[in-house]
C-alpha positions in Angstrom: 212.5 90.8 127.2 213.3 89.7 130.7 212.2 91.9 133.5 213.8 92.0 137.0 211.7 93.9 139.5 213.5 95.5 142.4 211.7 97.6 145.0 213.2 100.5 147.0 211.5 102.7 149.6 211.6 106.2 148.2 211.1 109.6 149.8 207.9 111.7 149.7 206.6 112.6 146.2 209.4 111.1 144.1 209.2 113.1 140.9 212.3 112.6 138.8 214.8 109.7 138.3 218.2 109.5 136.6 220.7 106.7 136.2 224.4 107.4 136.2 226.7 104.4 136.0 225.4 101.9 138.5 223.6 104.5 140.7 220.0 105.6 140.5 219.2 109.2 141.6 215.7 110.0 142.8 214.4 113.5 143.4 211.9 113.5 146.3 209.9 116.7 146.1 208.2 116.8 149.4 211.2 115.3 151.3 213.5 118.0 150.0 216.1 115.4 149.1 217.8 113.3 146.5 218.2 109.6 147.3 220.8 107.5 145.6 220.4 103.8 145.2 222.5 100.9 143.9 221.2 99.8 140.6 221.9 96.1 141.2 220.6 95.7 144.7 218.2 98.7 145.0 219.8 99.4 148.4 220.1 103.0 149.6 223.6 104.4 149.1 223.2 108.0 150.1 220.8 110.8 150.7 221.4 114.4 149.7 219.4 116.6 152.0 218.4 119.9 150.4 217.4 123.2 152.1 214.0 123.3 153.8 211.1 124.2 151.4 213.2 123.6 148.4 210.6 121.4 146.7 213.1 120.0 144.2 211.5 119.3 140.8 213.8 118.1 138.1 217.4 117.0 138.0 220.2 116.6 135.5 223.5 114.9 136.1 226.0 117.2 134.5 229.0 114.8 134.1 231.2 117.2 132.2 231.7 119.3 135.3 230.8 116.6 137.9 227.6 118.5 139.1 224.1 117.5 139.9 221.7 120.3 138.9 218.2 120.5 140.5 215.4 123.0 140.1 213.9 124.3 143.3 210.2 125.0 142.5 209.3 126.9 145.7 212.5 128.9 146.0 212.8 129.7 142.3 216.4 128.6 142.1 218.7 126.2 140.3 220.8 124.2 142.9 224.3 123.2 141.9 225.5 120.2 143.9 229.0 118.7 143.8 228.6 115.1 142.5 231.3 113.6 144.9 230.9 115.6 148.1 227.1 115.8 147.7 227.2 119.4 149.0 225.1 122.3 147.6 227.7 124.6 146.0 225.5 127.3 144.6 221.8 128.5 144.5 221.2 130.4 141.3 218.1 132.6 141.1 215.7 131.8 138.3 212.3 133.0 137.1 209.4 132.0 139.2 208.7 128.3 139.8 211.3 126.6 137.6 210.3 123.1 136.5 212.0 121.4 133.5 215.4 122.2 132.1 218.1 120.9 129.9 221.8 121.3 129.6 223.3 122.0 126.1 227.0 122.5 126.0 227.8 124.9 128.9 224.3 126.4 128.9 221.3 125.6 131.0 217.8 126.3 129.6 215.0 126.4 132.2 211.3 126.3 131.7 209.2 128.0 134.4 205.5 128.4 135.2 205.7 131.9 136.7 
């Protein structure tokens, strides 16, 4: 296998990463943001700033509906972000301290620590 190493400056406490097409999405827990990088160049394409004290934890790219879903550990919410506008559309209350989750069909299953 050939390896090509590229380095990108991430936010504070990067905790989750997903690849969608040629874009790399990184959840930065302490920065309350998602940074988006070009896969080929590792250059920063965009930053999605989330509400203060969100402490985003895990993310899924829900391509069927064109959403980015992110758990908010401190606010006990699931954030629904429009994939194209990068705006937070909804904040759905969950049980205390949601961490991991998965999307199956049109349902979201969330694991929490509360």
